[in-house]
N, C-alpha and C positions, 0 to 999 in steps of 0.2 A: 380649099382646105376644109377639113372636117370640123364641124361646129364643136365637137367634143374637145378639141384642142383649145379653142377659145374659152370654153367653159372652164377647162382646167387652168388656163392662164388666169382667168378671173378669180378662181378659187385660190390660186397661189398668191395673187395680189392681195386679196382680203386676209388670207392666213398670215402673210408677212406683215401686214399693217398691224394685226392683232399681236403678233410676236414682238414687233418693235415696241408697242405700248407695254406689253408684259415685261419685257426685259429692261427697257430704258425709261419707262415711266417714273421710276424712282429718282431720276435726275431732272425730270420736268415738273412733276406734281409732288408737292410736299406730302400729300396723303400716302403715297406709295413708298416713301423713303425707307420706312422700316417695317413694311408689311409684305414680305415675300410670300407668305402663306395665302394671304387675301388675294394678292395679285394672281397667284397660280389658280386659286379657286375660281376667280372671275374669268380668266382668259384661257386657261389651258385646254379645256374641253372644246370650246368653239374653235380655237386655233387648230387643234388636232383634227377636228372634223373637216375643216376646210382643206387642210393638207391631204388628208386621206382621200377626199373626193377629187382633189386636183390630180393626185397620182392616178387614181382609178380612171378618170376621164382621159388623161393623156395616154396611159397605157392601152386603154380600150381603142383609142383612135390610131395609135401607131404600132402597137404590139411590142413596144420596146420600153423597158424600165429605164434604160440610160437616158432616153429622151426626157422623161419626167424629171429625172435627177438634174440634168443640165439646164432644162427650162426653169426649174425651181431655183437653181443657183443664180441664174441670170436675173430672174424677177426679184429675188431677195436682195441682190446688190443694188438694183435700181430703187426699190422701195426704201432700203436703208439710207441711200444717199438723199432721197427726197425728204423723208421723215426727219433725218438728222439735220438737214438744212432748215426745215420749217421750225422745228422745236428747239434745236440747240444752236442754230446759226453757225454750224460748222460747214465751211465751204467745201463743195465738191470740186471747186476749180483750182486744184493743185495738179501739177504734172503727174505725180504718182497716182492720185485718185482718178483723174481723167483717163489715164492709161488703163487702169483697172476697170473703169466703167465702160470704156470702149471695148475691152475684151469681153466683159459680161454681155454687152449688146451683141457682139459678134457671135458669142455662143448661142444666144437666142436665135439670131438670124440663121445660123448654120442648122440648128435643130429644126427650125420651121421650114426652110426652103431647100436644103441640100438633100436631094433624093438619092 
């Protein structure tokens, strides 16, 4: 598999971690509770750059924009589940959430290995 796909996945991973902190940090850290402007100033540009390069690498590797969209969706769901469990102690282990996580993982698998 093309190394650009792995680089794109890594960039999606980092971008989604930053996005989680930007949007949900208000519930974890008191500092961000009433500072949406500060949060956007700190996180928006790095997050956007990681997403931009993620899409670029995956489209360069596959020639398909849909692949980047679906891989980004799958990665975002996995990152959200892990970060939400770590910081908010919200369990991913419910039938509904596990079904959705399985589907997100299946989307990633299909995009990577179905030719």
